[in-house]
N, C-alpha and C positions, 0 to 999 in steps of 0.2 A: 504493500500500500504506500501511497505517497505520504510524505511527512505531514503531520497534522498542522494546519495553518492556524496560528494562535492570534495573529493580528486580524482585526475585523472592524473596518471603518466604513464610513458612508460611501466612499468611492467604490466599495465592493458591491453596492446595491445597483442593479441594472433595472431600468424602467422599460417595460414593453409597451404599455398603452395606458391611457387615462382611465378615469373612474366614471365617465359618462354612461348613462342609461342603466346603471345597476338598479336604481329604485324604479325606473320606468318598466323594466322587464326583469324582476328579481328571479323568476323561474329559470331564466337562461343561465344564471350563475349558481343557484343553489338547488335547482331541481323543482322545487315547489314552495309555496308559502304556507304549507301545512306544517305538521309537527316535524317531519323529516327535514324540511328547509330550516326550521327554527334550530334544530340540533346541528345542522350543517355549519351555521355561523359560529357555534361553539367549537366544533371540531377544527375549524380553521385556526383558531387560537391555540387549541390543544396541540394540533399537529406542529405548529411552530415550536412549542416547548419540547415536544417529543424529538424533533429534529436536532435540537440542542443536545438532548440526552444521547441520541443515537450516534452523534458525532463526538461524544465523549466530553462534553462541556457541562452537562447538568446531571445531578444525581437525585433530585427531588422535584416533583411537580405537585402543586396544590390547586384543587378546583373547589370553588364555593358557589352554592346556589342560595340566593337571598330572598327575603320575604317580598321585596318590591318587584320581583320578577327578573332581577339582574343576575349576572354570573361573573365570576372572576377566575382567571388562570394565572398562576405565578410559578416561575421556574427559577432555579439558581444557576442559570447558564451565564453566557458572556454579557447579556444585555444587548438590546437593539442599539446599533451605532447612534451616537448623539452628536457627532461632528457634522459639519456642513457638507452636503452632497455637492460635488463639483459641477454637476449639470443643472440642478434646480435652484441652487443657492439657499436651500432650507435644510434642516437637520434630517438625518437618516430616519428618525422616528416619524417625522411628518411625511416623508416619502412613503414609508411602509404603510401608513394608514390612510393615505389619500390617493395613491397611485395603484391602479389595478395591475396585478402581476408584477409588482415591484418587490424585490427581496434579494437576499444574498445567496439564494440557491441557484441562480442562473450562472454563477461562476463556480466551477468545480472545486476551487481551492478553499472555499469557505465552509462547505459541508461535504463530508465524505459521501453521505447518502441522504436523500431528502424525500419525504412523503408529501411535502407541501406542494410540489408541482402538480399533484393530483387535484388540488383545489384551485381556488381563485384568489387566495390571499386575505390577509387581515383587513385590507381596505374594504372588502365586501361586508365584513362584519361591521365595520364602522358605518358604511353607507346605509345599512339596514337596521341601525340601532338608533334609539331615541337620543342616547348619549354614550360616549365612550371615554374612559380615562386611562391613561397609561403612566406608569412609573418605571424608570430605569435606574438600576443601581450599579453605578460604575465609580466607586470611590465616594461620590456624592450622589444625592438623590435628584434625578431629573423628572419633571412632570409636564404633562401636556394633556389637554382635554379637547373633545370634539362634540358637536351636537348637530341634530337634524331639525330643521324648522322651515316654516313657510315664509317666504319673503313677503313682508307686508305691502311692498310696492307693486310687485309683479304677480304675487299669488303663486309663484313657482316654488316647488318643494326643493329645498337645498339640503343636500345629504352630506354628513360627515365633515362639517365645516369646522376648522380649528378655532377655538376661542382665542388663541394667540399662539405665538411660536413656542418651541420647547423652552422650558425654564429650568435653569440650573439653580436649585434652591440653596446651594452651598452647604446643605446639611450633610455632614460626614456620615458615612455608613460602611460597615464591614460586609454588608450583603452584596451579592452579585446577582444579576439576572433581570427579569422583566415581570411586571405585574400589570395585567390588563383587566379592566373592569368595565362591563358594558350592559346596557339594558335594551333588549330587542324592542323594536318599534311595533306597538300593537296595531298601528294603522297599516302595517305591511303583512303581518302574520295572522292567520286564522286563530291561532292559539299561542300564547306567549308563556305557557307554563312548561318548564323543562321537566322531563320524565326522569325521576331519580333512578329507576331501574335501568333505563336505556343508557344513561350516562355512566352508571356504575359498571354495567357489563362491558361497555367499550373501554373504559379505563382499566378494568381488570385484564382484558385481552392485551392491551398495550403494555401492561406490566409483565405479562408472560413473555411477550415478544422482545422486551428490553431487559435482559437479565440483570437483576440487582437494582433496577430503578425503583425508587419509592414514589408511589402515586397516592395522594390522599384526597378524599372527597368529603366535603362537609355540606350538609343540607340544613340551612338555618330556618327553613320554612316550617317551624314547629310552634306550638302554643307558647305563650309567654311563660317564663319560668322553667321551660324544658331545655335540656342541652341539645345542641345540634346533632342530627344523625350523622355519624362519622364512620367511614370505612377506610381502611388503609391496605394497599396492595404492594407487596414486594416479593418477588420470587427469585431466590438465588439459584434455583434449578432451571430457570428459563423455560425452554421448550420441553424439557423433560417433565417439569411440573405441569405444563400445559397438557401434555399427553395423558398424564395421570388424571387430571381434572376432567378431561373429555371422556375418559373411560370409567368414571365413577358410576356405579350401578351396573357395570358390565363385569364379566369374569375374564381377567387378563391371563394369557398363557404363561407369562413370566412376570415376576414382581416389578422389576425396574425397566423403564423404557430404555431403548438403545438409541444412540444418536451420533452425529458427526458434524464437525464444523471445518470449513476450508475456504480458501480464496482461490479463484480461478479467473484469470484475465480481468482483474479489477472488480470481480463480482464476489461478494461475500455470501457463502451458501451454508445453511445450517438446516439439519432435519432431525426429527425425533420420531421414533416408531414404537408402538406397543400393540402387539396383536391380542385379540380377544377371541372368545368362542362365538362371537356374533356371525351373522351370515351376510352382512353388508359392509362395504368399505366406507371409510371416512377419511378423506384427504383434505386438509385445509391448508391453503397456500397464501402467502403474503409477500408483497413486494414493497420494501421500504415502509413496513408497518401497515400498509394498505391491504385489506382483504381482497383477494382475487377469486371470487367464487366461480367465475366463468373460466378459470384456468389460464392457459396460455403456454408459451414456449418453455417456461421454467417447469411447469407440471409435466409437459411432454418429456423433457429431459430426465426428470426424476423418475417417472414411470418406466421409461426405457432402461435407465441405469439400474433401477431396483430389480426389474425382471432379469436382466443379464446377471446381476450379482447373485440373486437367489437361485438361478439356474446353475451357476458355478458352485454355490454352496451345496445344492442338492446332489450334483454329480460327485462332489468331494465326500459326501456322506453316503454315497451309493444309492441315492433315491432316483426315481424316474424324473426326467426332465419335464418341466411344466412351462409352456410358453407364455402363459398369462400372468400378469402381475397379481399379487395377492395382498392387497391392503385391507385385510379383514380385521380391522381394529382402528386405532387412531394414528394418523401420520400427519405431522405438521412440517411444512416446508417454508422456511423463511429465506428470502433472497433480498440482498441489498445491493443496489447498483446505481450507476449514474445514467442520465439521459433516458429516463423511463418513458415509455410510450404505452399508454393505456388505450384500449379499444373495447369493442363489444357494445351490447345494448345499454348497459349501465356503466360503461367505462371501468369495468372491473376485470378486464382480461389483459394479460401482458402481451404486448405486440412486438417485443424485441426478439427477433430470431437469434441474435447473438447470445441469448441466455441459455439456449437449449443444450449445446455441447458442453459448456463448463459445468452445468448442473448435472448432466449425465455422468461426466467424468468424475466429479466429486462424489457422486452417489456410489459409483462402482468402487472407487478407492476407499470410501468410508466403510462400506459393507465388508470389503476384503480385509481391512485392518481390524474391524470388530471381530470377524471370524477367526482371525489369528489369535485372539485372546482366548486362552484355554478356559477361563472362567465363564466365557459366554458360549462355549460349545453346546451346552445343554439348551440354551436359549434358541440357537439356530436349529437344533434337532426338533424342538417344538414348532418352530416356524415351518420347517419342511413338512412335518406331519400335518400341520394345518393346511399347507399348500396342497398336499395330496388329497386331503379331505375335500378341499374346495374344488379340486379338479373333478372329483367324483360328482359333486353337486352340480358342476357345470355340465357334465355329461348327462346327468339326469334332467337338467333344465333344458338342454338341447332336445332331448328325447320328448320331454313334455311339450316343448314348443312345436315340435313336428306333429305330435298328436293333436295339439290344440289347433294347428293350421288345418290338419286333415278334418278335424271335427268341425271347424268353422266353415270349411268348404262344403260340408254336408248340411249343417244346420245353421249356417250364417243368418238365414232368414229368421230363425228363432232368437238368436242373440240380438241382432239388430232390430228384431221385431219389437223389442221393448222400447226401442228408440223411435220417438215421433220426430222424424227428421224435418229439416227445413228445405225450402225449394231453392234458396240462394246458392249460387255456384262459386261465390267468392269467399274463401275461408276467412279472409281478414275482416269481413263484415258479419260473419256467422257467430252465433252464440249457442253454447250448449249448457242447459240448466240440468244439473244432477240433483234430482229432487227426492226427498225422503218420503217413501211410501207411495202406494198406488193411488190412494185417495187424493193426496196433494198433487201427485203427478197428473191425475185426471183433471183437476182444477187448472193446473198450469197449462195443460194442453189446450183447454178452452180459452185461457187468457192470452196465450202467446200471439205474437205476430209471426205467422207461418213463413213469411218470406225469408226471415233470417234467424228465427229462434227455434231451436230444437229442444225436446224434453226427453230426459232419460230417467224414468222412475226407478228407485232402488226397492226391490221387493224383499230385501232383508239387509242386515248390516253387512257391509263388505268385510273382508278378512283384515285383521290387524296384521300387517306384513312385517312388523318390527321383529318378531321372533320366529319368522318362518323362512324356510329355504325357498329359492326361486321356483322350484318345481311345485312346491305346495301353494305358492302364490298363484301360479298359473292354473292350478286346479280349481280355483275359486271362480264360480260362474259370474258373480257380480264384477270382479276385477277384470275377467276376460271381456265382459261386455263393455266396460269402460275403455279398455285398450282397443277393442274393435271399433267402437263409436268414434274415438279420436283419430284412429287410422295412422298414427305416427310411430308405432312400435313402442318399445320400452327398454329400459336399461341402456346398455352400450349401443343398441340398435335404434334408439330413439332418434327421430329425424324431424326437426321442426318444419322442414319444407313439405312434409306430408300431412301436417296437421290440418284437419278439416274444419276446426273451429278455433278462432283466435281469442275468444272469450269463453273460459270454462268456469261456470258459476255454480258454486255449491249452495243449495237452497234447502235449509233444514229448520226444524222448529227451534224456538228460543228456550230450550229446556235442556236437562242433562243428557237425554238421549240424542237430541239434536247436536249438542256440543260434542258428544262422543263420535257421531258420524262425521262431523267436520274434521275432528282429529284423525280419524282413521283414513279419510280421503287425503288429507294433507300429508299424512305420513307416507301414504302410497306415492303421491306425487314427489315428495321430498326424496324418497329412496330410489324410485324407478323412472321418474320423469322430471328430474330437478331443473332441467333447462326450461321446462314449462313455467316454473316459478321464477327462475332467474330472468326470463324475458317478460315477466309481468302479465302472463296469460291467465292466471288463476285468480278468481274473485270469490268473495263470500257475499251472498245476497242477504240483505238486512230487512226482513219483514217487520212490520210494526208490532208492538206489544199491545197497544191500546187504540181504540177508536173513541174519540170524544165528539159528541154530536148533540144537536137539538134542531128540530125542524129542518131547514135547508142548509144548516151549517155543519160541516164535518171536518175534523182535524185528526191526524194520526200522530201518535207519539211512539218513539222507538226505544225510550227508556224512561225510568221514573222521573228523572230530572226534567226531561222534555215534557212529560205528562202535565206537570204543574203549569208550564208555559201555555200548553194547549188549552187547559181548563180556563185560564185567564182570557184567551182569545175567544173561546166559545161563549163564556159568560154564564150568568145565572140560568138555572134550569137545565144544565147540561146532564147528559147521561154518558156512562162509560161502558165500553165493551172490552173485556180482556181476552185477547186471542191466546188460546192454549196451544194452538197448532195451526199449520198452514191449511189443514183440511177444513177449518172453521170459516175460512174466508171464501167469499164468492169469487168467481172468475174476474168480475169487474174490479173488485177490491184488490185482488192479487195483482192485477195488471197495473192499476193506478198507484199502488204503493211500493211494489217490489220489482216489476218487470218492465215498466215503461221507462225507456232511457231518459226521457225528459224530466222524470220526477223521482226515480228510484235512488236509493243509496247503496252503493257497492263498496266493499272493502277490497282494495287490491292487495293481494298477498305478495310479499317479497321477502327475501332473506337479507335483512339488514346486517345480520351477524350470523354467519353460517355456523360458527362454533357454538354459539349460544343456542341456535336452532337445534343442533345436534344434541345438546344437553337437555333441552326441553322435550324433544321427541323421545329420548331415552327415559326421562323421568315419567313422562305421561303415558307412554305406550309400552314400556318395558315391564319387568317383573317387580319393580320396587313399589309395593302397595302404598307405603307411607308417603313416598314422594308424589304419587298420583293423588292421594287424598289431600295433600297439602296444596297442590296446584288447583284442584277443583274447589277447595275451600276459598282460595284467593280469587277464584273466578265464578263465584256463586251466581252472579248476574250473567246468564248464558247468552244474552244479546250484546254483551260487551266484548270488544276485541281490544287487544293491546293498544294503548293509546299512542304508541310509537308508530303505528301504521296509519297512514292518511286515509280518512273516509272521503271518497270522491264520488261525484255524480258522473257515471259513465254509461 
């Protein structure tokens, strides 16, 4: 690696473009103005602090959530440059918070690796905040503040305007680093309440990925007299600890994860693996601390290298050669490199071809060196046994697949006969509603718009695939029907180009059984059609819980909070109907509340954090009864979905 650059001044900050249009079109910069967009402006500041840590300059990061809706991030890194930028004539701090894509990460000598290039910079956080204050600790304390307001003369909204230039308070300090405190603008975002669980999970993941880094989170939004909620993350085992965490609730084949760390062609490569008795693989990859759920060239190199290595190990142990990779457990791959290029539907796929060969080489070398350790010989014997078992499962799956194809060719009309298809020939416009029960399915068939809406009623609960082999999964008629209806295959054969419906909408009752069906279907999609979720094709339909009405006035409420608002709208003399299930609704009511694109509420399902999704699926759908009870207790309102997912009208 190149020698670490310790000097960091304003001249190191390169400006790519100005800040115009951020407030005019915030979705272009942060994805949405929903809760995901709200958290995005926090991640921009957190990522800057993480980059300081990843480059070896910071050891602690502190995040606080305040009662007034604001948030702060503090690190003990070098501190944003305070001297005058040679091009702009203002301080480095002012440049960073007022110029889009301005930062020290565009010159390789300032940061070894940076995740910040994945985002759009601290300036966007400033532009979309009511106010922002920054303190920099570099021997003395420097302060600067910004605010957004409407120009009284022109009526134009001014965003992130400095209250004045950077001030050197002359106050001596032994601290080093940067403190950023900001309040999201309620006129921009649909919701300005940060989700503690979402923030906590992301910070925990970052602590795993940055071995030895301490990250503290404080939530001060508590009743008067109560101490702030506090969590502290620090993992000296790094990726090894991450693998163990992901395998909680599963049965590992060996006690300690195995792993390796190396540098190839300027790319830092690290992986950790721990196999389990499960039947599905779990590979989680990151580039510069950014999750890459859509994979990319680094994953391709890792899989290829792992397959080659395990084949060599199998031959050394006298076992049969197995050409397929066997990641039947948790594998975490972390790559840190310069000039990162992200691509894909959600910009979470690594597009750098030069990453493949170094990752493959490091993986082959790593497994070979680990195999040389006599203490690990029994570990590799267990891995090979597991690989042989997995090979048998794949053979059984292929046979089941052939049987299923043959069966489908004979009684395909029976399978798809459950499906009330649509007449539209354009998949990108077509919608498939997977509906709980024949009764609700019948109502949905009457309510639908036949041109583009198809209905697939479930006549029984689909199989919980979490604890089943693929051949057992394919033997389930409900699962086979879903695969047949979507037409895009499953597992490694899944092909988005063959998908017949670009909106797959789960429509179930707002009760425990309905919640269970949602979880079963989402688990199936997560395990065998993950690309469907990654591309944003899976939705949850949100039927109302209540009808509030009198005479010619009718309002629908989707939860208890909304019910009170609807009662106020309808006024005195109102009546309430509580829907216990979809079957209680008429076709007209189902259409206007749940299926009409102009009026319905859909939850778009996405994997914001694949590692946490893995944990949730294991807890909810695995064998841990207590973990499942705990989850259901926390989600007793079965019409409520994680608030970190945007509710959208689509």
